[in-house]
N, CA, C and O of each residue as an XYZ file, in Angstrom:
448
protein
N     167.842     38.346    159.167
C     168.919     39.118    158.158
C     167.873     39.054    156.691
O     166.988     38.212    156.538
N     168.203     40.097    155.741
C     167.840     39.394    154.646
C     167.492     40.185    153.674
O     167.083     41.262    154.107
N     167.482     40.085    152.351
C     167.621     41.661    151.724
C     166.207     42.407    151.823
O     165.256     41.776    152.284
N     166.042     43.727    151.407
C     165.050     44.279    151.634
C     163.763     44.353    151.409
O     163.646     44.323    150.184
N     162.731     44.431    151.897
C     161.098     43.834    152.379
C     161.316     42.739    152.151
O     161.053     42.447    150.984
N     161.833     41.653    152.965
C     161.715     40.081    152.820
C     161.247     39.696    154.543
O     161.418     38.541    154.931
N     160.881     40.352    155.139
C     159.679     40.666    156.379
C     160.590     40.928    157.699
O     160.176     40.564    158.800
N     162.405     41.861    157.479
C     162.870     41.463    158.961
C     162.369     42.308    160.442
O     162.572     42.055    161.629
N     161.392     43.769    159.519
C     161.839     44.663    160.552
C     160.134     44.207    161.532
O     159.837     44.413    162.708
N     159.242     43.462    160.260
C     158.161     43.167    161.192
C     158.169     41.281    161.857
O     157.251     40.601    162.316
N     159.493     40.996    161.640
C     159.556     39.482    162.482
C     160.064     40.843    164.012
O     159.208     40.917    164.894
N     161.325     41.750    164.197
C     161.667     41.805    164.682
C     160.272     42.719    165.857
O     160.437     43.022    167.039
N     159.454     42.869    165.311
C     158.381     43.863    166.049
C     157.729     42.766    166.700
O     157.438     42.792    167.896
N     157.499     41.825    165.955
C     156.377     40.644    166.723
C     157.298     39.968    167.827
O     157.040     39.881    169.027
N     158.450     39.499    167.149
C     159.523     39.490    168.377
C     159.833     39.802    169.449
O     159.876     39.032    170.408
N     160.155     41.225    169.471
C     159.707     41.753    170.373
C     158.330     42.351    171.364
O     158.271     42.933    172.447
N     157.801     42.103    170.851
C     156.141     42.420    171.537
C     155.962     41.429    172.045
O     155.036     41.418    172.857
N     157.179     39.403    171.702
C     156.723     38.221    172.881
C     157.494     38.182    173.386
O     157.903     37.035    173.564
N     158.790     39.953    174.383
C     159.344     39.596    175.060
C     161.211     39.010    174.450
O     162.113     38.761    175.249
N     161.329     38.936    173.205
C     162.367     38.000    172.387
C     163.124     39.587    172.066
O     162.669     40.601    171.535
N     164.233     39.325    172.548
C     165.466     40.361    172.006
C     165.676     39.547    170.581
O     165.855     38.390    170.200
N     165.540     40.916    170.019
C     165.789     40.443    168.187
C     166.483     41.869    167.511
O     166.111     43.039    167.605
N     167.048     41.575    167.163
C     167.885     43.009    166.179
C     168.416     42.675    165.050
O     169.101     41.702    164.734
N     167.938     43.807    164.313
C     168.467     43.760    163.293
C     169.549     44.355    162.210
O     169.425     45.498    161.772
N     170.443     43.628    161.881
C     171.515     43.777    161.234
C     171.949     44.627    160.190
O     172.244     45.593    160.893
N     172.213     44.994    159.019
C     171.959     45.801    157.886
C     172.816     45.596    156.760
O     173.045     46.294    155.772
N     173.444     43.928    157.315
C     174.418     43.121    156.770
C     174.195     43.727    155.144
O     175.243     44.216    154.722
N     172.875     43.798    154.011
C     172.746     43.990    153.287
C     173.345     44.840    152.187
O     173.739     44.642    151.038
N     173.219     46.198    153.280
C     173.872     47.092    152.751
C     175.419     47.545    152.875
O     175.994     48.608    152.642
N     175.957     45.953    153.464
C     177.239     46.366    153.914
C     178.417     45.323    152.586
O     178.167     44.378    151.838
N     179.454     45.987    152.813
C     180.531     45.345    151.855
C     181.242     44.410    152.839
O     182.054     43.553    152.491
N     180.824     44.678    154.229
C     181.702     43.548    155.409
C     181.310     42.376    154.895
O     180.239     42.658    154.359
N     181.528     41.142    154.710
C     180.590     40.016    154.617
C     180.285     39.388    155.776
O     179.181     38.917    156.050
N     181.514     39.371    156.645
C     180.705     38.868    157.990
C     180.481     39.920    159.205
O     180.573     39.629    160.398
N     180.120     41.401    158.593
C     179.770     42.176    160.268
C     178.398     41.785    160.351
O     178.223     42.890    160.865
N     177.270     41.286    160.340
C     176.135     40.622    161.234
C     177.366     40.060    162.401
O     177.191     40.577    163.504
N     178.452     39.189    162.342
C     178.978     38.436    163.214
C     180.372     39.219    163.635
O     181.414     38.622    163.905
N     180.233     40.516    163.644
C     181.581     41.394    164.369
C     180.388     42.199    165.091
O     180.536     42.842    166.130
N     179.316     42.077    164.455
C     178.791     43.797    165.260
C     177.608     42.747    166.469
O     177.158     43.052    167.574
N     177.499     41.960    165.949
C     176.715     41.376    167.442
C     176.627     39.780    167.764
O     176.175     39.447    168.860
N     177.170     38.500    166.570
C     177.569     37.474    166.840
C     176.276     36.947    167.060
O     176.526     35.958    167.749
N     175.468     36.972    166.959
C     173.902     36.252    167.495
C     174.554     34.724    167.666
O     175.558     34.176    167.211
N     172.838     34.080    169.070
C     173.091     33.186    169.279
C     172.137     32.680    167.996
O     172.805     31.938    167.276
N     171.403     32.779    167.728
C     170.893     32.238    166.398
C     170.577     33.434    165.217
O     170.168     34.593    165.154
N     171.001     32.454    164.424
C     171.272     33.578    162.866
C     169.441     33.419    162.390
O     169.014     32.430    162.987
N     168.607     33.902    161.760
C     167.525     33.846    161.308
C     167.255     34.885    159.518
O     166.943     35.999    159.097
N     167.582     33.765    159.143
C     167.424     34.705    157.196
C     166.634     34.503    156.972
O     166.200     33.390    157.271
N     165.803     35.476    156.238
C     164.467     35.570    155.280
C     164.873     35.978    154.660
O     165.776     36.814    154.646
N     164.144     35.354    153.718
C     164.380     34.658    151.329
C     163.317     35.891    151.432
O     162.632     36.251    152.389
N     163.412     36.365    150.225
C     162.126     37.059    149.898
C     162.757     37.035    148.042
O     163.972     37.195    147.925
N     162.171     36.899    147.105
C     161.972     37.112    145.650
C     162.297     38.609    145.330
O     161.871     39.516    146.045
N     163.168     38.855    144.082
C     162.831     40.163    143.912
C     161.727     40.807    143.265
O     161.458     42.005    143.347
N     161.041     39.844    142.549
C     159.435     40.208    142.257
C     158.173     40.456    143.254
O     157.118     41.069    143.097
N     158.877     39.513    144.662
C     158.114     39.863    146.267
C     158.226     41.253    146.871
O     157.592     41.955    147.659
N     159.379     41.327    146.101
C     160.334     42.308    147.426
C     159.928     43.793    146.441
O     159.948     44.820    147.119
N     159.676     43.930    145.378
C     159.553     45.044    144.801
C     157.885     45.359    144.933
O     157.570     46.548    144.879
N     156.583     44.151    145.138
C     156.090     44.132    144.809
C     155.514     44.627    146.154
O     154.507     45.332    146.203
N     156.325     44.150    147.438
C     155.557     44.414    148.827
C     156.062     45.997    149.085
O     155.244     46.685    149.695
N     157.464     46.730    148.642
C     157.924     47.710    149.026
C     157.530     48.912    148.291
O     157.463     50.087    148.653
N     157.238     48.234    146.955
C     156.940     49.108    145.443
C     158.887     50.459    145.682
O     159.094     51.672    145.646
N     159.788     49.159    145.905
C     161.222     49.237    145.389
C     161.279     49.694    143.881
O     160.809     49.058    142.938
N     161.971     50.972    143.810
C     162.868     51.088    142.652
C     164.002     50.879    142.845
O     164.863     51.648    143.272
N     164.083     49.722    142.514
C     166.111     48.757    141.898
C     165.596     48.171    141.120
O     164.439     47.930    140.777
N     167.051     47.812    140.689
C     166.858     47.485    139.594
C     167.436     45.650    140.072
O     168.261     45.628    140.985
N     167.023     44.278    139.492
C     167.399     43.283    139.629
C     168.829     42.933    139.743
O     169.208     41.827    140.128
N     169.756     44.072    139.340
C     171.370     44.283    139.771
C     171.450     44.296    140.988
O     172.185     43.671    141.752
N     170.322     45.354    141.236
C     170.631     45.640    142.989
C     170.057     44.850    143.986
O     170.198     45.173    145.166
N     169.393     43.804    143.646
C     168.526     43.433    144.458
C     169.525     41.990    144.128
O     169.210     41.099    144.917
N     170.530     41.603    143.254
C     171.354     40.453    143.672
C     172.753     40.992    144.157
O     173.512     40.169    144.671
N     173.066     41.999    144.065
C     174.263     42.532    144.659
C     173.726     42.695    146.217
O     174.659     42.705    147.020
N     172.224     42.843    146.890
C     172.287     42.796    148.139
C     172.124     41.192    148.886
O     172.233     40.929    150.084
N     171.826     40.237    147.727
C     171.945     38.359    147.421
C     173.324     38.128    148.101
O     173.564     37.434    149.089
N     174.267     38.950    147.264
C     175.289     38.629    147.850
C     176.245     39.196    148.949
O     177.028     38.628    149.710
N     176.010     40.128    148.825
C     175.971     40.784    149.884
C     176.249     39.367    151.411
O     177.235     38.815    151.898
N     175.165     39.330    151.585
C     174.188     38.468    152.211
C     174.640     37.094    152.346
O     174.285     36.438    153.326
N     175.530     36.512    151.284
C     175.479     35.055    150.988
C     176.631     34.421    152.486
O     176.611     33.294    152.981
N     177.317     35.327    152.789
C     178.160     34.665    154.063
C     176.994     34.509    155.310
O     176.763     33.454    155.901
N     176.244     35.961    155.590
C     174.839     35.189    156.559
C     174.127     34.233    156.305
O     174.011     33.438    157.237
N     173.385     33.903    155.030
C     172.520     32.893    154.256
C     173.582     32.079    154.841
O     173.249     32.161    156.023
N     174.737     31.275    154.832
C     175.138     30.553    154.758
C     175.373     29.239    156.142
O     175.490     28.014    156.170
N     175.341     30.801    157.549
C     175.578     30.455    158.537
C     174.301     30.273    159.155
O     174.323     29.848    160.310
N     173.224     30.501    158.640
C     171.794     30.808    159.659
C     171.579     29.783    159.838
O     171.697     28.856    159.037
N     171.214     29.746    160.948
C     170.672     28.302    161.679
C     169.151     27.702    161.053
O     168.762     26.535    161.099
N     168.498     28.791    160.511
C     166.632     28.869    160.376
C     166.923     29.963    159.095
O     167.408     31.085    159.246
N     166.478     29.318    157.714
C     166.563     30.842    156.841
C     164.973     30.126    155.861
O     164.798     29.115    155.181
N     163.966     31.449    156.329
C     163.087     31.453    155.934
C     162.390     31.764    154.359
O     162.336     32.991    154.285
N     161.931     31.262    153.293
C     161.617     31.886    152.099
C     160.147     32.572    152.953
O     159.380     32.131    153.808
N     160.253     33.745    152.265
C     158.528     34.580    153.125
C     157.853     35.102    151.598
O     157.101     36.074    151.672
N     158.040     34.625    150.514
C     157.511     34.614    149.226
C     155.852     34.434    149.828
O     154.963     35.267    150.005
N     155.911     32.858    150.056
C     154.522     31.912    150.208
C     153.790     32.425    151.814
O     152.638     32.396    152.246
N     154.796     32.775    152.247
C     153.937     33.148    154.204
C     153.566     34.864    154.086
O     153.916     35.829    153.406
N     152.603     34.542    155.243
C     152.048     35.937    155.640
C     153.172     36.522    157.174
O     154.002     35.928    157.863
N     152.835     37.411    157.175
C     153.685     38.015    158.344
C     153.084     36.757    159.307
O     153.833     35.785    159.211
N     152.161     36.560    160.031
C     152.154     35.893    161.143
C     153.088     34.379    161.264
O     153.662     33.938    162.260
N     152.983     33.654    159.569
C     153.191     32.549    160.069
C     154.851     32.593    159.959
O     155.441     31.638    160.463
N     155.565     33.538    159.392
C     156.981     33.615    159.912
C     157.328     33.410    161.068
O     158.175     32.609    161.462
N     156.434     34.412    161.905
C     156.730     34.623    163.131
C     156.512     33.208    163.926
O     157.058     32.974    165.004
N     155.655     32.311    163.262
C     154.906     31.572    163.512
C     156.657     30.124    163.921
O     157.147     29.419    164.802
N     156.853     30.620    162.278
C     157.515     29.168    162.414
C     159.516     29.983    163.037
O     160.618     29.434    163.018
N     159.142     31.268    163.443
C     160.264     31.836    164.366
C     160.535     31.454    165.666
O     161.604     31.282    166.252
N     159.049     31.324    166.120
C     159.191     30.864    167.269
C     159.299     29.389    167.571
O     160.087     28.794    168.306
N     157.925     28.778    166.524
C     158.651     27.302    166.842
C     160.320     27.085    166.763
O     160.652     26.484    167.785
N     161.596     27.388    165.828
C     162.545     26.870    166.043
C     162.849     27.194    167.687
O     163.094     26.333    168.532
N     162.774     28.568    167.902
C     162.882     29.239    169.258
C     162.876     28.173    170.428
O     163.810     27.942    171.195
N     161.331     27.427    170.399
C     160.782     26.829    171.425
C     161.445     25.724    171.647
O     161.779     25.241    172.729
N     161.727     25.120    169.979
C     162.779     23.705    169.713
C     164.024     24.044    170.789
O     164.054     23.409    171.843
N     165.067     25.070    170.505
C     166.275     24.877    170.874
C     166.242     25.740    172.424
O     167.190     26.257    173.014
N     164.442     25.662    172.914
C     164.703     26.321    174.534
C     165.111     27.511    175.018
O     165.887     27.722    175.950
N     164.325     28.562    174.066
C     163.990     29.902    173.994
C     162.958     30.932    173.495
O     162.827     31.043    172.276
N     162.491     31.411    174.010
C     162.031     32.715    172.909
C     160.226     32.040    173.645
O     160.196     30.996    174.298
N     159.204     32.693    173.420
C     158.029     32.966    173.944
C     157.283     31.957    173.884
O     157.280     31.122    172.981
N     156.439     31.981    175.080
C     155.031     30.397    175.182
C     155.559     28.921    174.580
O     154.811     27.944    174.597
């Protein structure tokens, strides 16, 4: 979970390639605070965070800072309940994937 351009799609693709069952829940677009729990009730919830400036640079998003803040407000419940939070601004896609894989290995799951 996380705001647009945090790296969710890329992370899920990397995890799926390695045989890890992962899915995206579009919580950032929902007003239902615990939609993530109602839809899938995941065993582990990973939250990818990204700043407004980096998000707009990554995806060339045409949105305002107020829209970004609204997404983070919608995600607040998920962030509070996340098992792992990764601020992705300073990490490569591979580093984010490796952090998640390390977390999963520590929990006895995942690839490798």
